[in-house]
C-alpha positions in Angstrom: 0.0 0.0 0.0 1.4 3.4 -0.9 2.4 5.5 2.1 0.1 8.4 1.1 -3.1 6.2 1.3 -3.5 6.2 5.1 -2.9 10.0 5.1 -5.6 10.5 2.5 -8.0 8.2 4.3 -7.3 10.0 7.6 -7.8 13.4 6.0 -11.1 12.3 4.5 -12.4 11.0 7.9 -11.2 14.2 9.7 -12.9 16.4 7.1 -16.3 14.6 7.4 -16.1 14.6 11.2 -15.4 18.4 11.2 -18.3 19.0 8.9 -20.6 16.9 11.2 -19.2 18.7 14.2 -19.8 22.1 12.6 -23.4 21.2 11.8 -24.2 20.5 15.5 -22.0 23.1 17.0 -24.4 25.7 15.5 -27.2 24.0 17.4 -25.2 24.0 20.6 -24.6 27.7 20.3 -28.3 28.4 19.6 -29.4 26.3 22.6 -26.7 27.8 24.8 -27.6 31.4 23.8 -31.3 30.6 24.4 -30.7 29.4 27.9 -28.7 32.5 28.7 -31.7 34.6 27.6 -34.4 32.4 29.2 -35.6 31.0 25.9 -36.0 27.4 24.6 -34.2 27.7 21.3 -34.7 25.4 18.3 -37.2 22.7 19.6 -39.7 21.7 16.9 -37.6 19.7 14.3 -36.9 16.3 15.8 -36.7 15.5 19.5 -35.7 18.6 21.4 -34.7 20.2 18.0 -31.9 17.7 17.3 -32.7 17.6 13.6 -32.7 21.4 13.2 -29.2 21.5 11.7 -30.2 18.9 9.1 -33.3 20.9 8.2 -31.3 24.1 7.9 -28.8 22.3 5.6 -31.6 21.0 3.4 -33.2 24.4 3.2 -29.9 26.0 2.1 -29.5 23.4 -0.6 -32.9 24.1 -2.0 -32.6 27.9 -2.0 -32.0 29.7 -5.3 -28.5 30.7 -6.1 -28.8 34.4 -6.9 -25.8 36.3 -8.4 -26.0 40.1 -8.4 -26.0 41.6 -11.9 -23.1 43.9 -11.3 -21.0 41.4 -9.4 -17.6 40.1 -10.6 -18.9 36.6 -11.2 -15.6 34.8 -11.1 -14.4 36.4 -7.9 -17.9 36.2 -6.4 -18.3 32.5 -7.1 -14.7 31.5 -6.1 -14.7 33.5 -2.8 -16.6 30.9 -0.7 -14.2 28.1 -1.7 -11.1 30.3 -1.1 -12.6 31.2 2.3 -13.4 27.6 3.2 -10.2 25.9 2.3 -7.9 27.5 4.9 -10.5 27.0 7.6 -10.4 23.2 6.8 -6.6 23.0 6.3 -5.9 24.0 9.9 -7.2 20.6 11.1 -4.5 18.9 9.1 -1.8 19.5 11.7 -3.9 19.0 14.9 -3.2 15.7 16.7 -6.3 14.5 18.4 -4.4 11.8 20.4 -0.9 10.4 20.2 -0.6 9.1 16.6 -4.1 10.2 15.7 -4.1 13.0 13.2 -3.4 13.8 9.6 0.1 15.2 10.0 1.8 16.3 13.2 4.3 18.6 11.6 7.6 19.7 13.2 6.4 23.3 12.6 2.7 22.5 13.3 2.0 25.6 15.3 3.5 27.8 12.5 1.5 26.0 9.9 -1.7 26.5 11.9 -1.1 30.2 12.4 -0.1 30.8 8.8 -3.0 28.9 7.2 -5.6 30.3 9.6 -4.7 33.9 8.6 -5.4 33.1 4.9 -9.1 33.2 5.4 -8.9 36.9 5.0 -8.2 36.4 1.3 -11.5 34.7 0.6 -13.3 37.1 2.9 -12.0 40.1 1.0 -12.8 38.4 -2.4 -16.4 38.0 -1.2 -16.7 41.7 -0.3 -15.1 42.9 -3.4 -16.7 40.5 -5.9 -20.2 41.3 -4.6 -20.0 44.9 -5.8 -22.1 46.0 -2.8 -21.1 48.9 -0.6 -22.1 47.1 2.6 -20.1 44.0 1.6 -17.1 46.0 0.6 -17.1 48.1 3.8 -17.4 44.9 5.8 -14.4 43.4 4.0 -12.3 46.5 4.6 -13.2 46.4 8.3 -12.2 42.7 8.3 -8.8 43.4 6.8 -8.3 46.2 9.4 -9.3 44.1 12.4 -7.9 40.7 11.5 -4.5 42.1 10.7 -4.5 44.1 13.9 -5.2 41.0 16.0 -3.0 38.5 14.1 0.2 39.5 16.0 -1.4 39.3 19.5 -2.9 35.9 18.5 0.5 34.6 17.3 2.4 35.9 20.3 0.0 34.5 22.9 0.0 31.1 21.0 3.8 31.1 21.0 4.1 31.3 24.8 3.2 27.6 25.3 5.8 26.9 22.5 8.4 28.5 24.7 7.3 26.6 27.7 7.3 23.3 25.9 10.5 24.0 23.8 8.9 22.8 20.6 6.9 24.0 17.6 5.3 20.5 17.2 1.8 20.4 18.5 2.2 16.8 19.7 5.2 17.8 21.8 3.3 20.7 23.3 0.5 18.4 24.3 3.0 15.8 25.6 4.7 18.4 27.8 1.4 18.8 29.7 0.7 15.1 30.4 0.8 13.5 33.8 -0.8 16.0 36.1 -3.4 18.7 36.0 -0.9 21.2 37.3 1.3 20.6 34.2 -1.3 22.3 32.0 0.1 25.5 30.8 -2.9 27.5 31.9 -1.8 26.7 35.5 1.8 27.9 34.9 2.3 30.6 37.5 1.0 34.0 36.3 2.4 33.6 32.8 -0.1 30.8 31.9 -3.2 32.7 33.1 -2.2 35.9 31.4 -1.4 34.1 28.1 -4.7 32.2 28.3 -6.7 35.4 28.8 -4.9 37.2 25.9 -5.4 34.1 23.7 -9.2 34.3 24.4 -9.4 38.0 23.6 -7.4 37.6 20.4 -9.5 34.6 19.4 -12.7 36.6 19.8 -11.3 39.3 17.5 -10.0 36.8 15.0 -13.3 35.0 14.9 -15.3 38.3 14.6 -17.3 37.6 17.7 -19.0 40.2 19.9 -17.7 42.5 21.1 -15.4 42.5 18.0 -18.1 41.8 15.3 -17.8 45.1 13.5 -17.3 43.4 10.1 -20.9 42.2 10.3 -22.6 44.6 12.8 -26.2 43.7 11.6 -27.5 47.1 12.6 -25.1 48.7 10.2 -24.1 46.2 7.5 -26.9 43.7 7.4 -24.9 40.5 6.9 -21.5 42.1 6.2 -19.3 40.6 3.5 -21.8 37.8 2.9 -24.8 39.9 2.4 -25.2 39.1 -1.3 -24.7 35.3 -0.9 -27.5 32.8 -0.7 -28.0 29.0 -0.8 -25.0 26.8 -0.7 -22.5 29.6 -1.2 -23.8 31.1 2.0 -23.6 27.7 3.7 -20.0 27.3 2.6 -19.1 30.6 4.2 -20.9 29.7 7.4 -19.2 26.3 7.4 -15.8 27.9 7.0 -16.5 30.4 9.8 -17.6 27.8 12.3 -14.8 25.4 11.3 -12.3 28.2 12.0 -13.9 28.7 15.5 -13.7 25.0 16.2 -10.1 24.9 15.0 -9.1 27.8 17.2 -10.9 26.1 20.2 -9.0 22.9 19.6 -5.8 24.9 19.4 -6.6 26.7 22.7 -7.4 23.4 24.4 -4.1 21.9 23.1 -1.9 24.9 24.1 -3.3 25.6 27.5 -5.6 22.8 28.7 -3.5 19.7 28.3 -5.1 18.5 25.0 -6.1 14.8 25.5 -4.9 14.4 29.1 -7.5 13.4 31.6 -8.5 10.7 34.1 -9.2 7.2 32.8 -7.7 5.0 30.1 -5.8 6.4 27.1 -8.5 5.6 24.7 -10.6 8.4 26.4 -8.1 11.0 25.3 -9.9 12.1 22.1 -13.1 12.5 24.2 -11.3 14.6 26.8 -9.9 16.7 23.9 -13.4 17.2 22.5 -14.8 18.2 25.8 -12.0 20.8 26.3 -12.7 22.2 22.8 -16.4 22.5 23.7 -15.4 24.4 26.9 -13.3 26.8 24.9 -16.1 27.3 22.4 -18.7 27.9 25.1 -16.4 30.4 26.8 -16.2 32.4 23.5 -20.0 32.0 23.1 -20.7 33.1 26.7 -18.6 36.3 26.1 -20.4 36.8 22.8 -23.9 36.8 24.4 -22.8 38.8 27.4 -21.3 42.0 26.0 -22.2 44.7 23.5 -20.3 45.7 20.4 -17.5 48.3 20.8 -16.5 50.9 18.3 -13.9 50.3 15.6 -11.5 52.8 17.1 -11.8 51.2 20.5 -11.1 47.8 18.9 -8.0 48.9 17.1 -6.7 50.9 20.1 -7.2 47.7 22.3 -5.0 45.8 19.9 -2.2 48.2 19.1 -2.0 50.1 22.4 -2.7 47.3 24.9 -2.9 43.7 23.6 0.1 43.8 21.3 2.6 45.3 23.7 1.3 43.1 26.5 1.6 39.8 24.5 5.1 40.8 23.3 6.2 41.7 26.8 4.7 38.4 28.2 6.5 36.4 25.5 9.8 38.0 26.3 9.2 37.4 30.0 8.4 33.8 29.3 11.7 33.4 27.4 13.7 34.9 30.3 11.9 32.6 32.8 12.5 29.5 30.7 16.2 30.3 30.3 16.5 31.1 34.0 14.8 27.8 35.1 17.0 25.8 32.8 20.1 27.3 34.4 21.0 29.5 31.5 21.8 32.4 33.8 
């Protein structure tokens, strides 16, 4: 059997699992938000609304595909695919358990950070190709915001790299095995600060309230996706939620010990999934608890506060690691 066959099969399985996970993570968010607001949420389709995501998918498949007359058809039609591909590629380097993953690269964290930032290309294509002033304004806001928060996101993600001494995600997870106190979120002071900064940067990178100015329904209707319908809209939504899930997996791996937990080793993927859901619910809880802030406040928070703080924390981490290793 050629060596590439197992990798292709694993990639196919991971891709379909992610699609299924995205389908029901939307239901989880809607149910969670409803409970926070003393509502029931989706309830009528299937027992307790469990078939609602399938009904939504079928509805989107049957919707008419409308292309604006003045749109740049090639860019408009290609944008959802260009947006979706990077959001799926980030799962290629995530190990879900020892030896369970598509490819645990030696530079896995750099691959994840580089590929995840490429979603901005598809996003801008969607705004530009739609030839709609609301979509274009949303795309320009996205470029502004995502670039502003990419550096804090990278610096906060590199702090566990310094603590583990490796860019390989499998090594970072292995460095936290054996004890709850080995999780990097419990590393004195540095771990807690890095985790908080990672959460804030993730909220901004995922365009979640209070950083959702690129959509801002009261101003831009549906933002860069306002002219999309049917399956093209579904592909954009799929990519957006896949990116959130990928960032949640990354946060669980970097700070919460990945697959470590009580019980036998085969429970590792289940623990990893639960930790990812915890990260996702934290982001969702913040989303439904705060109001949107202005664009100037968002940019000031990044360039004047979060970027210097993450840079200073990364340098402090490097000094502490060298000092504890006897380098001084």
